[in-house]
C-alpha positions as CSV (number, residue, x, y, z in Angstrom):
1,M,-2.9,-21.5,3.4
2,P,-6.4,-20.4,5.4
3,P,-5.9,-16.7,6.4
4,Y,-6.3,-18.2,9.8
5,A,-3.1,-19.5,9.3
6,R,-1.6,-17.1,7.2
7,A,-2.2,-15.1,10.3
8,R,-0.6,-17.9,12.9
9,A,2.8,-17.6,10.0
10,G,2.7,-14.1,11.1
11,L,1.6,-12.7,7.6
12,G,-0.5,-9.5,7.3
13,W,-1.7,-7.8,4.9
14,V,-1.2,-3.6,4.9
15,P,-3.5,-1.1,2.8
16,Q,-1.5,0.5,0.4
17,E,-3.4,3.7,1.9
18,R,-1.5,6.2,3.8
19,E,-2.0,5.7,7.4
20,V,0.5,6.9,9.2
21,F,-0.1,9.8,11.3
22,P,1.9,12.5,10.0
23,S,2.9,14.9,12.7
24,L,4.9,11.4,14.1
25,T,7.6,10.5,13.5
26,V,8.9,6.8,11.7
27,E,9.5,5.2,15.0
28,E,6.5,7.0,16.9
29,N,4.3,5.8,14.4
30,L,5.7,2.2,14.2
31,T,5.3,2.0,18.2
32,V,2.1,3.7,18.8
33,T,-0.3,1.4,18.0
34,A,2.3,-1.5,19.4
35,L,1.5,-4.4,20.1
36,R,2.5,-7.2,22.2
37,G,4.1,-10.1,20.1
38,K,7.0,-11.3,18.1
39,W,7.7,-7.9,16.6
40,D,9.6,-5.2,17.9
41,L,11.7,-2.6,16.9
42,K,14.6,-4.8,16.1
43,G,12.8,-7.4,14.4
44,V,10.8,-4.5,11.8
45,Y,14.4,-2.6,11.4
46,A,16.4,-5.8,10.7
47,L,13.4,-6.4,7.8
48,F,12.9,-3.3,6.3
49,P,16.5,-1.1,6.8
50,R,15.6,1.5,5.3
51,L,13.0,2.6,7.6
52,Q,15.7,2.9,10.3
53,E,17.0,5.4,8.6
54,R,14.1,7.2,8.3
55,R,13.0,6.9,12.4
56,K,13.3,10.4,13.0
57,Y,11.3,11.6,9.7
58,F,8.0,13.0,10.0
59,G,5.0,10.6,8.4
60,N,3.9,13.4,6.2
61,Q,7.9,13.9,5.2
62,L,7.7,10.3,3.2
63,S,6.7,8.9,-0.3
64,G,4.1,6.4,-0.7
65,G,6.8,4.2,-3.4
């Protein structure tokens, strides 16, 4: 599948580096750079329920695993 088709399908690549704001909560990290589109907090939490459980944790409290 060519890259443009993957992007249109909603797929993206997220590098493994720790690109979070350590002093913001998980929820703040998810919303601070959010763009309009099909993904909102409800959709992200549905796909990654453990993030919802940790939404009040700060970025520097998360493991990389």
